[in-house]
C-alpha positions in Angstrom: 26.5 14.1 -9.1 23.7 12.8 -7.0 24.0 8.9 -6.0 21.5 6.9 -7.6 19.2 5.0 -4.9 17.2 2.0 -6.0 13.6 1.7 -4.7 12.2 -1.6 -4.0 8.5 -1.3 -3.4 6.7 -4.0 -1.2 3.3 -2.4 -1.3 1.9 -5.8 -2.7 3.6 -8.0 -0.3 4.3 -6.3 3.1 1.8 -3.6 2.4 -1.0 -6.1 1.8 -0.2 -7.6 5.2 -1.7 -4.6 6.8 -5.1 -5.8 8.7 -7.9 -5.4 6.1 -5.4 -4.4 3.1 -5.8 -7.6 1.1 -6.4 -7.1 -2.7 -7.8 -9.3 -5.3 -5.6 -10.5 -8.0 -6.9 -8.0 -10.8 -6.4 -5.2 -8.1 -2.7 -6.2 -7.2 -2.2 -6.4 -11.2 -3.4 -2.7 -11.6 -1.5 -1.4 -8.6 1.8 -3.1 -9.9 1.2 -1.3 -13.3 0.8 2.0 -11.5 4.0 1.4 -9.5 5.9 0.6 -12.7 4.6 3.7 -14.2 5.7 5.6 -11.0 9.4 4.7 -11.7 10.1 2.1 -9.0 13.0 -0.1 -9.8 11.8 -3.4 -8.1 8.3 -4.6 -7.2 7.9 -7.3 -4.5 4.6 -8.8 -6.0 3.9 -11.4 -3.1 4.6 -14.7 -1.4 3.7 -17.2 -4.1 4.1 -20.4 -1.8 1.4 -19.0 0.7 -1.6 -19.6 -1.2 -3.0 -20.1 -4.6 -4.3 -16.6 -4.9 -0.6 -15.2 -4.0 0.8 -17.5 -6.6 -1.6 -16.3 -9.2 -1.0 -12.6 -8.4 2.7 -13.0 -8.6 2.3 -14.9 -11.8 0.0 -12.3 -13.7 2.1 -9.3 -12.5 5.2 -11.2 -13.9 3.6 -11.3 -17.1 2.4 -7.8 -17.3 5.3 -5.6 -16.1 8.1 -4.9 -18.7 10.6 -2.4 -17.2 10.5 -3.1 -13.3 11.9 -6.2 -11.6 9.4 -8.5 -10.3 10.2 -10.2 -7.0 8.7 -13.1 -5.0 9.4 -13.8 -1.4 10.7 -17.1 -0.2 11.7 -18.8 3.2 14.8 -20.8 3.2 12.8 -23.7 2.0 13.2 -25.5 -1.3 9.3 -25.7 -1.9 9.2 -21.9 -1.4 12.1 -21.1 -4.0 10.5 -23.5 -6.5 7.2 -21.6 -6.2 8.7 -18.3 -6.9 10.5 -19.7 -9.9 7.3 -21.0 -11.4 5.3 -17.9 -10.7 8.2 -15.6 -12.3 8.5 -17.6 -15.5 7.2 -15.0 -17.7 9.1 -11.9 -16.2 11.8 -10.3 -18.3 13.4 -9.3 -14.9 12.8 -12.1 -12.2 14.3 -11.7 -8.8 14.1 -14.0 -5.8 13.8 -12.6 -2.2 15.0 -15.2 0.2 14.9 -14.7 3.9 15.7 -16.2 7.3 15.7 -14.6 10.8 18.8 -14.1 12.5 18.5 -12.6 15.9 19.0 -14.5 19.2 15.0 -14.1 20.1 14.1 -15.5 16.5 16.8 -18.1 16.5 15.8 -19.4 20.0 12.0 -19.2 19.9 10.9 -19.1 16.3 13.5 -21.3 14.3 15.0 -23.5 17.1 18.5 -23.2 15.3 21.8 -22.2 16.6 24.2 -19.8 14.7 26.0 -22.5 12.6 22.5 -24.3 11.6 21.3 -20.6 10.2 24.5 -20.2 8.5 24.2 -23.5 6.8 20.5 -22.9 5.7 21.8 -19.4 4.2 24.6 -21.4 2.2 22.4 -24.5 1.1 19.4 -22.8 0.0 21.3 -19.8 -1.8 23.3 -22.5 -3.7 19.8 -24.3 -4.4 18.3 -20.9 -5.4 21.2 -20.1 -8.1 19.9 -23.1 -10.2 16.7 -20.8 -10.8 17.8 -17.4 -10.4 20.5 -14.9 -11.2 19.1 -12.2 -9.2 18.8 -13.0 -5.6 18.2 -10.6 -2.6 19.0 -12.1 0.8 17.2 -10.8 3.9 18.3 -11.3 7.5 15.1 -10.8 9.2 15.3 -8.7 12.7 18.9 -7.7 11.6 18.8 -4.6 13.8 18.3 -7.1 16.9 21.1 -9.4 15.7 24.5 -9.4 17.2 26.6 -7.3 14.7 29.4 -9.8 14.7 27.0 -12.5 13.5 25.2 -10.3 11.1 28.5 -9.6 9.5 29.2 -13.3 9.3 25.8 -13.7 7.7 26.0 -11.1 5.1 29.4 -12.4 4.3 28.2 -16.1 3.9 25.2 -14.8 1.9 27.3 -12.9 -0.7 29.8 -15.8 -1.1 26.7 -18.2 -1.6 25.5 -15.9 -4.5 23.3 -13.3 -3.1 23.8 -10.1 -5.1 21.4 -7.9 -2.9 21.9 -8.1 0.9 18.9 -6.5 2.8 19.2 -5.5 6.5 15.7 -5.3 7.9 14.6 -3.3 10.9 11.9 -5.9 11.3 10.0 -4.6 14.3 11.0 -0.8 14.0 13.4 -1.1 17.0 16.3 1.0 15.9 17.0 4.6 16.1 18.8 6.6 13.3 22.2 6.8 14.9 22.2 3.4 15.6 21.1 2.4 12.3 23.5 4.4 10.4 26.4 2.8 12.6 25.1 -0.8 11.8 25.3 0.0 8.0 28.8 1.8 8.3 30.0 -1.3 10.1 28.7 -3.8 7.7 30.5 -1.6 5.1 33.6 -1.5 6.9 33.9 -5.3 8.1 32.6 -7.1 5.1 34.7 -6.0 2.1 32.6 -8.5 0.1 29.6 -5.9 0.1 31.5 -4.0 -2.5 30.6 -6.5 -4.9 26.9 -6.5 -3.9 24.1 -3.9 -3.4 23.2 -3.2 0.4 19.5 -2.8 0.9 17.4 -1.8 4.0 13.8 -2.3 5.2 12.6 -0.3 7.9 9.3 -0.6 9.9 7.6 2.3 11.6 6.9 1.1 15.0 8.4 4.1 16.6 7.8 6.3 14.0 11.4 6.2 12.4 11.0 4.2 9.3 12.0 7.0 6.9 14.5 8.5 9.1 16.2 5.2 9.8 16.4 4.6 5.8 17.7 8.0 5.2 20.4 7.5 7.8 21.3 4.1 6.2 21.5 5.5 2.9 23.9 8.3 4.1 26.1 5.5 5.3 26.2 3.6 2.1 23.0 1.8 1.5 22.2 1.1 -2.3 18.5 0.3 -2.1 15.7 1.4 0.2 12.5 -1.0 0.7 9.3 1.1 0.9 5.6 0.9 0.6 3.2 3.6 -0.9 1.3 5.5 1.6 3.5 3.5 4.4 1.1 0.9 4.7 2.5 -2.4 6.1 2.3 -4.8 9.3 1.6 -3.0 12.5 2.4 0.7 12.1 3.7 0.1 8.4 6.9 0.7 6.5 9.2 3.1 5.2 6.9 5.5 3.3 7.8 5.7 -0.6 6.6 9.2 -1.0 8.2 10.5 2.2 11.5 9.2 1.5 11.4 10.4 -2.4 10.2 13.8 -1.3 12.9 14.3 1.6 15.7 13.5 -0.9 14.0 15.9 -3.5 13.3 18.8 -1.3 16.6 18.4 0.7 18.9 17.6 -2.0 21.5 20.2 -0.7 22.0 17.6 2.3 20.8 14.3 0.8 22.6 14.3 -2.5 20.7 11.3 -3.8 18.2 10.7 -6.5 15.7 8.1 -7.5 13.9 6.9 -10.8 10.5 7.8 -9.2 8.4 10.4 -11.1 7.1 12.6 -8.3 4.4 14.2 -10.0 2.7 10.7 -10.2 2.7 10.1 -6.6 -0.4 11.6 -5.5 -2.8 9.9 -8.2 -1.1 6.6 -6.9 -1.9 7.3 -3.4 -5.5 7.9 -4.3 -5.7 4.8 -6.3 -4.3 2.6 -3.4 -6.6 4.2 -0.8 -9.7 3.4 -2.8 -8.4 -0.1 -3.6 -7.6 -1.2 -0.1 -10.0 1.1 2.0 -7.1 2.2 4.2 -7.7 6.2 4.4 -4.8 8.3 5.3 -5.0 10.7 8.2 -5.6 14.5 7.1 -2.0 15.1 8.7 -0.3 12.6 6.9 2.9 14.1 5.4 3.0 14.8 1.7 -0.6 13.3 1.1 -2.8 14.3 4.0 -5.6 17.0 3.3 -3.9 19.3 5.6 -0.5 19.2 4.0 -1.0 22.6 1.9 -3.7 24.1 4.0 -3.0 26.9 6.3 -5.6 28.2 8.9 -3.3 30.3 11.1 -3.6 33.8 10.3 -0.1 34.6 10.6 0.6 31.4 8.2 -2.2 32.7 5.8 -0.5 36.1 5.7 2.9 34.6 5.0 1.9 32.4 2.4 -0.2 35.1 0.4 3.1 37.1 0.3 5.3 34.2 -0.6 4.3 30.5 -0.4 8.0 29.4 0.6 7.4 31.2 3.9 5.4 28.0 5.0 5.8 25.4 2.4 8.8 23.6 1.5 7.2 21.9 -1.6 4.6 22.7 -4.2 1.4 20.6 -4.6 2.4 20.2 -8.2 5.6 18.4 -7.0 3.7 15.5 -6.1 0.9 15.8 -8.8 -1.6 17.7 -6.6 -2.8 20.5 -8.8 -4.5 23.6 -7.2 -4.9 25.7 -10.2 -7.2 23.4 -12.2 -10.0 23.4 -14.7 -13.2 23.5 -12.9 -15.4 20.4 -13.9 -19.1 20.1 -13.7 -22.2 18.8 -15.4 -21.4 20.7 -18.6 -18.0 19.4 -18.9 -17.5 17.2 -22.0 -15.3 14.2 -22.6 -12.5 16.4 -23.9 -12.2 18.2 -20.6 -12.5 14.9 -18.4 -9.7 13.5 -20.7 -7.6 16.7 -20.5 -8.1 16.2 -16.4 -6.9 12.7 -16.4 -3.9 13.7 -18.7 -3.2 16.2 -16.1 -2.5 13.5 -13.4 -0.8 11.0 -15.9 -3.9 8.8 -15.5 -4.2 5.9 -18.2 -7.3 4.3 -19.0 -8.2 1.9 -21.8 -11.3 3.2 -24.0 -13.8 0.9 -22.1 -12.4 2.3 -18.8 -12.7 5.9 -19.9 -16.3 5.4 -21.2 -17.1 3.9 -17.6 -15.3 6.6 -15.8 -17.0 9.4 -17.8 -20.5 8.0 -17.0 -19.8 8.0 -13.4 -18.5 11.5 -13.7 -21.7 12.7 -15.3 -23.7 10.9 -12.5 -21.7 12.9 -9.7 -21.9 16.0 -11.7 -25.7 15.7 -11.8 -25.6 15.8 -8.0 -23.1 18.5 -7.5 -22.4 21.9 -8.8 -18.6 21.4 -9.0 -16.6 18.1 -9.3 -13.2 18.3 -7.4 -10.2 16.3 -8.3 -10.8 14.4 -5.3 -14.0 13.2 -6.7 -12.4 12.3 -10.1 -9.6 10.1 -8.2 -12.5 8.5 -6.5 -14.3 7.6 -9.7 -11.1 6.4 -11.4 -10.1 4.3 -8.4 -13.4 2.6 -8.5 -13.0 1.6 -12.1 -9.4 0.7 -11.7 -9.6 -0.6 -8.2 -12.3 -3.2 -9.2 -14.0 -3.4 -5.8 -14.4 -7.1 -5.0 -17.8 -8.3 -6.3 -20.4 -10.2 -4.4 -23.5 -8.6 -2.6 -24.6 -5.4 -4.1 -26.9 -2.9 -2.5 -30.1 -2.9 -4.5 -32.5 -0.9 -2.2 -32.4 0.7 1.4 -34.7 2.9 3.4 -34.2 4.4 6.7 -36.5 6.2 9.4 -35.1 8.5 12.1 -36.0 11.3 14.3 -35.9 12.6 17.8 -39.1 11.0 19.0 -38.7 7.5 17.1 -36.8 4.7 17.1 -34.4 4.4 14.1 -35.1 1.7 11.6 -33.9 0.5 8.4 -35.0 -1.8 5.4 -32.5 -3.0 3.0 -32.6 -5.3 -0.1 -29.2 -6.9 -1.2 -28.5 -8.9 -4.4 -25.9 -11.5 -5.4 -26.2 -12.8 -8.9 -30.0 -13.8 -9.0 -30.7 -14.1 -5.2 -32.2 -11.3 -3.2 -31.6 -10.8 0.7 -34.2 -8.5 2.5 -34.6 -7.7 6.0 -35.5 -4.7 8.3 -34.0 -3.8 11.7 -33.8 -1.1 14.4 -30.6 0.6 15.8 -29.4 3.6 17.8 -29.3 5.6 14.6 -29.9 5.0 11.0 -26.6 3.9 10.1 -26.6 1.3 13.0 -30.2 0.2 12.1 -29.0 -0.4 8.5 -26.0 -2.4 9.6 -28.1 -4.3 11.6 -30.6 -5.0 8.7 -27.7 -6.2 6.6 -26.3 -8.6 9.3 -29.9 -10.0 9.5 -30.3 -10.2 5.7 -26.8 -12.1 5.2 -27.1 -13.9 8.6 -23.8 -12.5 9.6 -22.4 -12.0 13.0 -20.2 -8.9 12.8 -18.5 -6.4 15.0 -18.0 -2.8 14.0 -14.2 -1.7 15.0 -14.0 1.4 12.9 -16.3 3.9 11.6 -14.6 7.1 9.8 -16.4 9.7 7.7 -14.6 12.2 5.5 -15.6 14.8 3.1 -14.2 14.4 -0.5 -13.6 18.1 -1.7 -15.4 20.9 -0.3 -18.9 22.3 0.2 -22.3 21.3 1.5 -22.9 19.2 -1.6 -19.4 17.1 -1.2 -19.3 13.4 -1.4 -18.9 11.5 1.7 -16.3 8.8 2.1 -16.9 6.2 4.8 -14.4 3.7 6.0 -15.1 0.7 8.1 -13.3 -2.0 9.8 -15.6 -5.2 10.2 -14.8 -8.1 12.3 -16.2 -11.3 10.6 -15.2 -14.7 11.6 -12.5 -13.5 14.0 -10.8 -11.3 11.3 -11.1 -7.6 10.6 -11.9 -6.5 7.0 -11.7 -3.0 5.9 -14.3 -1.4 3.6 -14.7 1.8 2.0 -17.9 3.7 0.3 -18.3 6.9 -1.4 -21.5 8.8 -2.0 -23.4 12.3 -1.6 -25.7 10.5 0.7 -23.5 9.6 3.8 -25.9 6.6 4.8 -25.7 5.1 1.4 -21.9 5.5 1.5 -21.9 3.6 5.0 -24.1 1.0 3.4 -21.5 0.6 0.5 -18.6 0.4 2.8 -20.0 -2.1 4.9 -20.6 -4.4 1.6 -17.1 -3.6 0.5 -15.8 -5.2 3.6 -18.3 -8.1 3.6 -17.2 -8.7 0.0 -13.4 -8.8 1.0 -14.4 -11.6 3.4 -16.1 -13.3 0.8 -13.3 -13.2 -1.7 -11.0 -14.5 1.0 -13.1 -17.2 2.2 -11.6 -20.7 1.1 -8.6 -19.0 0.4 -6.3 -18.9 3.4 -3.3 -16.7 3.0 -1.0 -19.1 4.8 2.0 -17.7 6.6 2.9 -14.4 5.8 6.4 -13.2 5.3 8.1 -11.2 8.0 11.1 -9.0 7.7 
C-alpha cells in the first residue's frame, strides 16, 4: 500500500513573497478555498505579525476553511507566537510554524548567536508556544547548510520541547538530491525521537532541483513536503505542487507514495493563481505549460496519432485539462456554460455565475469560438477580484510608419477623472507614457510579455507587465481581444497593486 505523504502548501506565504505576487485579503481567501478543495492537507496562510494586512488575511482564512489545517508563520519571538494565536482563533485546525536559522552563516551574520543560544531559543519559544498550540511545526532555516551534527541536535531539542512536525528546509536551493537524501536518512538514523514526530522538507528551486530534492527526501523517509502552486516563491521559486503530485502519480511504480490532492483540479487552480498574481507561467513549464501536450515534430505527431502514449506520459484530463470539450460560442446558453464550469470543478455563487456569464457573452460576441483558456480567464477575473483603484475609461492611439505614435487616455477612480496625452516609440509606449502623465507617476517597465489565449486570429491577448514604482516592481496582467487595451489593463493592474500596498508595508518576510 502506498505511503501517504502530507502536502503543506505555502503558496499564500512563501509563494506570495515572489516579486510582484502580492495579493489582497479577498484574493488570498479565495485561493485558500481553492487549495482546500484541491485536497492539500495544510495551508500556510501568511506571516501575521508582519503587517495588519497579513494578520487579517490569516484571520479570514482561518475562519473560512473547515477541513485543512491552517498555519501561521512565526519567528522565535513571543510577539510573533501571540500574533499567530490571535489570527487562528477561529480555525478548527490551527498550527504554529516556528522557525529560526541554524547554519553557521546565518548564526554569525544574521542572528549574532552561537550554537547554545540557538538551542536555548528553540527550547524557550517552543515551551512558550505550547501554551497556545497543540500542533507546532519547527523549521531549521538553512538546514541544508547546517553542520549535520548540530542539525541533529536542533531537531532532537525541538521534538523534546514539543514540536510535532520538524521541517528541514533547503532555504537557498543549495542541496543536490543524493546529498539531501542522505541528510534525511541520517536524521532518521541519528535522532530516534523523530519516530514520534513528522519529518517535513521545504525545498527552493535555485538550481532547478526543488522537486528532485523533495522526492529524494520522501524516498528517504520524509512524511511531508512543502510546496507552492505553479512553483512560485522567492527567487527561483519553491517545489512545485503539480510537479511533485504528478511525478508520484505517473511514476507510482517507483515512487510508491500517495497524496490527498485531486489532480483533476490542478489546472483550473493554476489558471486562477496566474490571473490573480499576474505571474504567467512559461509555455514549456512542466505539467501546465501550453506546450505540455503539443507536438510539432513530424515523427512525434505520427507516433501520437498511432498511440498517444508514444510521446505522452500523462493525459490532459489527469490534471483537469480537457481536449475533447464542448464548443462554446455566442449561441451557448447558461446550461452549457454551467456544464463547462462543472467539467473543471469550478464552484461559483449565483452572483458570481451571473457575472461570469455576462463576461462570457461579451467575449463570445467578439470571437467565433470561446476556448477553455478564455473561460478560465473570465472565471479568474471574477474570483481573482483584481485590485480596485484606477479604471480605464477611454483610450485612443494613432500610429503609422510615417507618423509619431501618440495616445490619449482617460482614467477614473471613484468620481475623479485623469486625462492626458503623450507620444512614444510605439502605440503601447505612448499609452504608458500618457498614463504616467495622467497619474503623475514615475515608472520603469521591467517586463512586457504578450501571449495568446486559445488559438486563431481572433484569440484574446494576455499581457503581463513588470512595473517599477517607488523602487519596487509590481506585476500586472490584462486580457482583451485588443492587445493595446490588454496592455493598458495590465499597466493599471500593476498600478492598483502598488495602490493597494501603499501605506501597508509587508514588514520582514519569513525565510526558510
